C-alpha positions as CSV (number, residue, x, y, z in Angstrom):
1,M,-13.1,-65.8,-15.1
2,S,-13.2,-61.9,-15.4
3,K,-15.4,-59.9,-13.4
4,P,-18.5,-58.3,-15.0
5,A,-18.3,-54.7,-16.2
6,S,-19.6,-52.1,-13.9
7,L,-22.1,-49.5,-14.9
8,S,-19.4,-46.8,-15.1
9,D,-17.5,-49.2,-17.4
10,I,-20.6,-49.8,-19.5
11,D,-20.9,-46.0,-19.9
12,R,-17.4,-45.6,-20.9
13,Y,-17.7,-48.5,-23.5
14,E,-20.9,-46.6,-24.7
15,R,-19.1,-43.4,-25.3
16,A,-16.2,-45.1,-26.7
17,C,-18.5,-46.9,-29.3
18,D,-20.3,-43.5,-30.1
19,Q,-16.9,-41.9,-30.6
20,A,-15.6,-44.7,-32.9
21,I,-18.6,-44.6,-35.0
22,A,-18.6,-40.8,-35.2
23,M,-14.8,-41.1,-36.4
24,C,-15.9,-43.3,-39.2
25,G,-18.6,-41.1,-40.4
26,G,-21.5,-43.2,-38.9
27,N,-20.5,-46.2,-41.1
28,L,-20.7,-49.1,-38.8
29,R,-18.9,-51.5,-41.2
30,S,-16.0,-49.1,-41.4
31,T,-16.0,-48.8,-37.7
32,I,-15.7,-52.5,-37.2
33,K,-13.1,-52.8,-39.9
34,A,-10.9,-50.1,-38.0
35,L,-11.3,-51.8,-34.7
36,I,-10.3,-55.2,-36.2
37,M,-7.1,-53.6,-37.7
38,A,-6.4,-51.8,-34.6
39,N,-6.7,-55.0,-32.6
40,E,-4.4,-56.9,-35.1
41,Y,-2.0,-54.2,-34.8
42,L,-2.0,-54.4,-30.9
43,E,-1.7,-58.2,-31.2
44,I,1.4,-57.8,-33.3
45,E,3.0,-55.5,-30.8
46,L,2.2,-57.7,-28.0
47,R,4.0,-60.6,-29.8
48,E,7.0,-58.4,-30.6
49,L,7.2,-57.2,-26.9
50,Q,6.8,-61.0,-25.7
51,A,9.5,-62.1,-28.0
52,A,11.9,-59.4,-26.8
53,A,11.2,-60.2,-23.0
54,P,13.2,-63.0,-21.3
55,A,11.2,-66.1,-21.3
56,D,10.9,-66.2,-17.5
57,L,9.1,-62.8,-17.6
58,A,6.6,-63.5,-20.3
59,P,3.3,-64.7,-18.9
60,A,1.2,-66.6,-21.5
61,R,1.6,-66.5,-25.2
62,L,-1.2,-65.5,-27.7
63,P,-2.3,-68.2,-30.2
64,P,-0.8,-67.7,-33.6
65,A,-2.3,-65.0,-35.9
66,G,-4.2,-65.4,-38.9
67,G,-7.7,-66.8,-37.7
68,E,-10.6,-65.7,-39.6
69,V,-13.3,-63.5,-38.0
70,A,-16.8,-64.8,-38.6
């Protein structure tokens, strides 16, 4: 289980949220869409790196892509 976020982490997350929303002109739907797209890109990059790494160095594999977000 991961450890809970500290107050400094929470402040950092709040600032990051404010910045992401501002970058999307205050549109929350656009902000969420941009974050989902960025996450999907990073998942693809991670899979490519895992595929390129020797099997004994790769920790755990991510589940297959393509799941719908509720």
